[in-house]
C-alpha positions as CSV (number, residue, x, y, z in Angstrom):
1,M,-2.0,6.9,-67.0
2,S,0.4,6.3,-64.0
3,R,0.3,3.4,-62.0
4,V,-0.6,4.0,-58.2
5,S,1.4,2.3,-55.4
6,V,1.0,2.2,-51.6
7,V,4.1,3.7,-50.1
8,G,3.1,4.1,-46.7
9,F,0.5,2.5,-43.7
10,A,0.1,3.5,-40.4
11,Q,-2.8,2.4,-37.9
12,S,-3.8,3.1,-34.3
13,D,-4.4,0.5,-31.8
14,C,-7.7,-1.2,-32.0
15,V,-9.3,-0.5,-28.8
16,R,-12.8,-1.2,-27.1
17,Q,-13.3,2.4,-26.2
18,T,-11.4,5.7,-26.6
19,P,-12.0,8.7,-24.3
20,G,-11.4,11.2,-27.4
21,T,-14.3,13.0,-29.5
22,T,-16.3,11.4,-32.0
23,N,-14.5,13.3,-34.7
24,G,-11.5,11.1,-34.6
25,V,-8.8,13.9,-34.3
26,E,-7.1,12.3,-30.9
27,M,-6.6,9.0,-32.9
28,L,-5.5,10.5,-36.0
29,V,-2.8,12.9,-34.9
30,P,-0.5,10.1,-33.8
31,T,-1.5,7.9,-36.7
32,L,-0.8,10.4,-39.3
33,A,2.4,11.4,-37.6
34,E,3.9,7.7,-37.6
35,A,2.8,7.4,-41.3
36,F,4.7,11.0,-42.1
37,E,7.7,9.3,-40.0
38,R,7.7,6.0,-41.5
39,T,7.7,7.6,-45.2
40,G,9.6,10.8,-44.5
41,L,7.0,13.0,-46.1
42,S,5.3,15.8,-44.5
43,K,2.1,17.7,-45.0
44,S,3.4,19.9,-47.9
45,D,4.2,16.6,-49.9
46,I,0.6,15.3,-50.2
47,G,-1.4,16.5,-53.1
48,F,-4.5,15.1,-52.2
49,W,-6.3,14.0,-49.0
50,C,-9.1,11.9,-48.9
51,S,-11.0,10.4,-45.7
52,G,-14.0,8.0,-45.0
53,S,-16.2,8.1,-41.9
54,S,-19.7,8.3,-41.1
55,D,-21.9,11.1,-39.7
56,Y,-24.5,8.5,-38.2
57,L,-21.9,7.0,-36.1
58,A,-20.2,10.4,-34.9
59,G,-23.5,11.7,-34.0
60,R,-22.9,14.9,-35.8
61,A,-23.3,16.6,-39.1
62,F,-20.1,17.1,-41.3
63,S,-17.9,15.2,-38.7
64,F,-15.2,14.8,-41.4
65,I,-14.6,18.8,-41.3
66,S,-13.6,18.4,-37.7
67,A,-11.3,15.5,-38.3
68,V,-9.2,17.9,-40.9
69,D,-8.1,19.8,-37.7
70,A,-5.9,16.4,-37.3
71,I,-4.3,17.8,-40.5
72,G,-4.3,21.4,-39.8
73,A,-6.4,23.9,-41.2
74,F,-3.9,26.3,-42.6
75,P,-2.5,26.3,-45.2
76,P,-5.4,24.9,-47.2
77,I,-5.5,21.5,-48.7
78,N,-7.3,19.6,-51.5
79,E,-9.6,17.3,-49.5
80,S,-12.5,15.1,-50.2
81,H,-14.5,12.9,-48.1
82,V,-16.7,9.5,-48.6
83,E,-19.4,8.5,-46.0
84,M,-18.3,4.9,-46.0
85,D,-15.3,2.8,-45.4
86,A,-12.1,4.6,-46.4
87,A,-10.9,1.8,-48.9
88,W,-13.6,3.9,-51.2
89,A,-11.7,7.0,-50.4
90,L,-8.5,5.1,-51.4
91,Y,-10.3,4.2,-54.6
92,E,-10.9,8.2,-55.2
93,A,-7.4,8.9,-54.6
94,W,-6.3,6.0,-56.9
95,V,-8.2,7.7,-59.5
96,K,-6.9,11.3,-58.7
97,I,-3.6,10.3,-59.1
98,R,-4.5,8.1,-62.2
99,T,-5.7,11.1,-64.0
100,G,-2.6,13.0,-63.4
101,E,-4.0,15.7,-61.1
102,V,-1.4,14.7,-58.2
103,D,1.3,12.5,-57.7
104,T,0.7,11.7,-53.9
105,A,-2.2,11.3,-51.5
106,L,-3.0,10.4,-48.2
107,V,-6.2,8.4,-47.2
108,Y,-7.4,8.0,-43.6
109,G,-10.4,6.5,-42.1
110,F,-11.7,6.5,-38.5
111,G,-14.5,5.4,-36.5
112,K,-15.7,5.5,-32.7
113,S,-17.9,2.8,-32.6
114,S,-18.3,2.8,-28.8
115,A,-20.0,6.2,-29.3
116,G,-23.5,4.7,-29.6
117,T,-25.2,1.3,-30.0
118,L,-23.5,0.1,-32.9
119,R,-26.2,-2.6,-33.7
120,R,-28.8,-0.1,-34.0
121,V,-26.5,2.4,-35.8
122,L,-26.0,0.1,-38.7
123,S,-29.4,-0.6,-39.0
124,L,-29.5,2.9,-41.1
125,Q,-27.5,1.2,-43.8
126,T,-30.5,-0.9,-44.6
127,D,-33.1,0.0,-47.1
128,P,-35.0,3.2,-45.5
129,Y,-38.7,2.2,-46.6
130,T,-39.1,-1.6,-46.1
131,V,-36.2,-2.8,-43.9
132,A,-34.8,0.0,-41.6
133,P,-38.3,0.8,-39.8
134,L,-38.4,-2.8,-38.5
135,W,-34.9,-2.1,-37.1
136,P,-33.0,-5.3,-37.7
137,D,-29.7,-4.7,-36.1
138,S,-26.2,-5.8,-37.9
139,I,-25.7,-9.0,-36.1
140,S,-29.1,-10.4,-36.4
141,I,-29.1,-9.8,-40.1
142,A,-25.5,-11.6,-40.0
143,A,-26.9,-14.5,-38.0
144,L,-29.5,-15.0,-40.7
145,Q,-27.0,-15.2,-43.5
146,A,-25.0,-17.5,-41.1
147,R,-28.2,-19.7,-40.7
148,L,-29.2,-19.9,-44.2
149,G,-25.7,-21.3,-45.1
150,L,-25.5,-24.1,-42.4
151,E,-29.1,-25.1,-43.6
152,S,-27.8,-25.0,-47.1
153,G,-24.7,-27.1,-46.1
154,R,-22.5,-24.5,-47.5
155,W,-20.5,-24.3,-44.1
156,S,-20.6,-25.8,-40.7
157,E,-20.0,-24.3,-37.2
158,K,-16.8,-26.0,-37.2
159,D,-15.8,-24.4,-40.3
160,M,-16.8,-21.1,-38.5
161,A,-14.8,-21.7,-35.4
162,E,-12.1,-22.9,-37.5
163,V,-12.0,-19.3,-38.8
164,A,-11.8,-17.9,-35.5
165,A,-9.2,-19.9,-34.0
166,R,-6.9,-19.1,-36.8
167,S,-7.7,-15.4,-36.8
168,L,-7.1,-15.1,-33.1
169,A,-3.8,-17.0,-33.4
170,D,-2.7,-15.0,-35.9
171,A,-3.6,-11.6,-34.0
172,R,-0.8,-12.5,-31.6
173,D,1.6,-10.9,-33.8
174,N,-0.1,-7.8,-34.6
175,P,0.2,-5.3,-31.6
176,Q,-2.5,-3.3,-32.7
177,A,-5.0,-6.2,-32.3
178,Q,-7.9,-5.8,-29.8
179,R,-8.1,-9.3,-29.2
180,S,-5.9,-12.5,-30.0
181,G,-4.9,-15.8,-28.4
182,D,-4.7,-19.5,-28.6
183,V,-8.0,-21.3,-28.2
184,S,-9.2,-24.7,-29.6
185,V,-12.0,-25.2,-31.8
186,A,-13.7,-27.5,-29.6
187,D,-13.5,-24.5,-26.9
188,L,-14.9,-22.2,-29.1
189,L,-17.9,-24.7,-30.0
190,D,-18.8,-25.1,-26.4
191,A,-19.4,-21.2,-26.0
192,P,-22.8,-20.0,-25.4
193,L,-24.7,-18.5,-28.4
194,T,-24.9,-14.7,-28.8
195,A,-27.1,-14.5,-31.9
196,D,-28.2,-17.9,-33.0
197,P,-26.2,-19.6,-34.6
198,L,-23.4,-17.0,-33.8
199,R,-21.2,-17.0,-30.7
200,A,-19.0,-14.3,-29.6
201,H,-16.0,-15.5,-31.3
202,D,-18.1,-15.4,-34.5
203,I,-18.6,-11.6,-34.6
204,A,-15.9,-8.7,-35.0
205,P,-15.7,-6.7,-31.6
206,I,-16.8,-3.2,-31.2
207,T,-13.7,-1.3,-32.1
208,D,-12.6,2.2,-31.9
209,G,-9.7,2.9,-34.3
210,A,-8.1,4.8,-37.5
211,S,-5.8,4.0,-40.2
212,V,-4.0,6.0,-42.7
213,I,-2.6,4.9,-46.3
214,I,-0.1,7.0,-48.2
215,L,-0.3,6.6,-52.1
216,A,2.2,7.8,-54.9
217,A,2.4,7.9,-58.5
218,E,4.8,4.9,-59.7
219,D,7.6,7.5,-60.8
220,R,7.4,9.2,-57.4
221,A,7.1,5.7,-55.3
222,R,10.6,5.0,-55.6
223,D,11.8,8.2,-54.0
224,I,9.7,7.3,-51.0
225,V,10.0,3.4,-50.3
226,S,12.5,0.7,-51.8
227,R,9.6,-1.3,-52.6
228,P,6.5,0.1,-53.0
229,A,3.2,-2.1,-53.5
230,A,1.9,-1.1,-57.0
231,I,-1.9,-1.4,-57.3
232,T,-2.4,-3.6,-60.6
233,G,-6.1,-3.9,-60.3
234,I,-9.0,-2.2,-58.0
235,E,-12.7,-3.0,-58.6
236,H,-15.7,-2.6,-56.5
237,R,-19.5,-3.8,-57.1
238,V,-22.6,-3.4,-55.3
239,D,-25.4,-6.2,-54.5
240,S,-29.0,-5.2,-54.0
241,P,-29.9,-3.7,-50.8
242,V,-33.2,-5.8,-50.8
243,L,-31.9,-8.7,-48.6
244,G,-34.5,-11.1,-50.0
245,A,-33.7,-10.5,-53.5
246,R,-30.2,-12.0,-53.3
247,D,-28.8,-15.3,-52.4
248,L,-27.0,-14.0,-48.8
249,T,-25.0,-17.4,-48.9
250,R,-23.3,-15.9,-52.1
251,S,-21.4,-12.6,-52.7
252,P,-22.0,-11.8,-56.3
253,S,-20.6,-8.4,-56.2
254,T,-17.2,-10.0,-54.5
255,E,-17.3,-12.4,-57.6
256,M,-17.7,-9.5,-60.1
257,A,-15.0,-7.6,-58.8
258,G,-12.7,-10.6,-58.6
259,A,-13.5,-11.7,-61.8
260,A,-12.5,-8.1,-63.5
261,L,-9.2,-8.7,-61.7
262,D,-6.1,-11.3,-61.9
263,V,-6.5,-12.8,-58.5
264,K,-4.3,-16.0,-59.7
265,D,-0.8,-16.5,-57.9
266,I,-1.9,-14.5,-54.6
267,D,0.4,-15.3,-51.6
268,V,-1.6,-13.2,-49.0
269,A,-5.2,-12.0,-49.0
270,E,-6.7,-9.8,-46.4
271,L,-10.2,-10.2,-46.2
272,H,-12.7,-7.8,-44.5
273,A,-15.2,-10.3,-42.9
274,P,-16.8,-9.1,-39.7
275,F,-18.3,-12.5,-39.2
276,T,-16.5,-15.8,-39.4
277,H,-18.8,-17.1,-42.0
278,Q,-18.4,-14.2,-44.1
279,E,-14.8,-14.9,-44.6
280,L,-15.9,-18.5,-45.9
281,I,-18.3,-16.5,-48.5
282,L,-15.3,-14.6,-49.6
283,R,-13.0,-17.0,-50.1
284,G,-15.3,-18.9,-52.3
285,A,-16.2,-15.8,-53.9
286,L,-12.7,-15.1,-55.2
287,G,-11.5,-18.6,-55.5
288,L,-9.0,-18.6,-53.0
289,G,-7.3,-21.9,-52.1
290,D,-5.9,-23.6,-49.2
291,D,-2.3,-22.2,-50.6
292,V,-3.2,-18.6,-49.9
293,R,-2.4,-17.0,-46.4
294,I,-5.6,-15.4,-45.2
295,S,-5.6,-12.4,-42.8
296,P,-2.3,-13.0,-41.4
297,S,-3.0,-9.6,-39.2
298,G,-6.1,-11.5,-37.6
299,G,-8.4,-9.5,-39.6
300,A,-11.4,-7.8,-38.7
301,L,-12.3,-10.6,-35.9
302,A,-9.2,-9.4,-34.0
303,G,-10.1,-5.7,-34.3
304,N,-12.8,-3.9,-36.6
305,P,-12.6,-0.1,-36.2
306,M,-15.8,0.9,-38.0
307,F,-15.3,3.0,-41.4
308,S,-11.3,2.2,-41.2
309,A,-10.8,-1.6,-41.3
310,G,-11.7,-2.0,-45.0
311,L,-8.6,0.3,-45.5
312,S,-6.7,-1.5,-43.0
313,R,-7.0,-4.7,-44.9
314,I,-5.3,-2.6,-48.1
315,G,-2.6,-1.4,-45.8
316,E,-1.9,-4.8,-44.2
317,A,-1.8,-6.6,-47.6
318,A,0.5,-3.4,-48.9
319,R,2.7,-4.1,-45.8
320,R,3.3,-7.5,-46.8
321,V,4.5,-6.6,-50.2
322,M,6.7,-3.8,-49.0
323,A,8.5,-5.9,-46.4
324,G,9.2,-8.7,-49.1
325,D,6.9,-11.2,-47.5
326,A,4.7,-11.6,-50.4
327,D,5.1,-10.8,-54.1
328,R,1.3,-10.9,-54.9
329,A,-1.6,-9.8,-52.3
330,L,-5.2,-9.5,-52.4
331,A,-7.2,-6.9,-50.1
332,H,-11.1,-6.7,-49.7
333,A,-13.3,-4.2,-48.1
334,T,-17.0,-4.3,-47.4
335,S,-19.5,-2.1,-46.7
336,G,-23.4,-2.5,-45.8
337,P,-25.4,-5.4,-44.4
338,A,-24.4,-9.1,-45.4
339,L,-21.6,-8.1,-47.8
340,Q,-23.6,-5.7,-49.6
341,Q,-20.9,-3.7,-51.4
342,N,-17.4,-4.9,-52.0
343,L,-14.0,-3.6,-53.2
344,V,-11.1,-5.7,-54.1
345,A,-7.5,-4.3,-54.9
346,V,-4.5,-6.5,-56.0
347,M,-0.8,-5.4,-55.4
348,E,2.3,-6.7,-55.9
349,A,5.7,-5.3,-55.7
350,Q,6.8,-2.5,-58.4
351,Q,9.4,-3.5,-60.5
């Protein structure tokens, strides 16, 4: 089986609201064009296309079919879709190349989070029989998770504020970031509570956006970019949807995914943590030490486009490898409430 490498990455600006439709076409057209320009490829060079989005979020059935307009409906393409973050669409494309069916693939994700009440929409990810009828919103569930960690002594409010301060400072170097800046930990701790114990800086902003990654088989990758980011391992696991059946201060699925991979000697780790305390959980689950640079892009706290933020973590990590800023990088994506589903990928410079 051929090894798979990331050879291209592009993302739209992370913004609070876009004027476009919920099918993502307006965001995808320029982002796809940027990915093609950077790699020198065109539509005819892509063997397989796979996307990640949500009909619930778009408020229409089969919204991903409308998004194909951004690609061009003719000539026909080999296309698939996942109803979750596009990081899982990347997994499907990775399998497609590994099996030898194609030697290139393009993965894209998009979400117009501003289209509705996001906290309420995400409640539909919970168990439909025992949890969803209670309408617990996503921030309230995360606040419950954060409170359990505080009460158990696993982290403190200062630890959470330090994550936010670092992320916002790092995001200054990311032109696509939605929010950034220098702010002290003390000032963050003085901010009012949004959902006890979470403050505004603990919560990823509502964000519209899209991202694109191009993959290629190892023997094709060198023809596209001088330093491809080879995916040396990728795993994903799922925890119970029953919130009371698992320890919310840990992420067993991330631990299992990381244990199946070689996560040693990591230079950079892009973690998909929509809440500050979730970064603390993920760092512990993956055994990442202080010598690992965590989310230098600013991460989800600087911009969190639904259903593409996880794909962007893979793209940001790969970009560091392709640029020569890192030899080995780790990327993480999550989906569902309280870190329910988690995907981990490890990349290194293709030799």
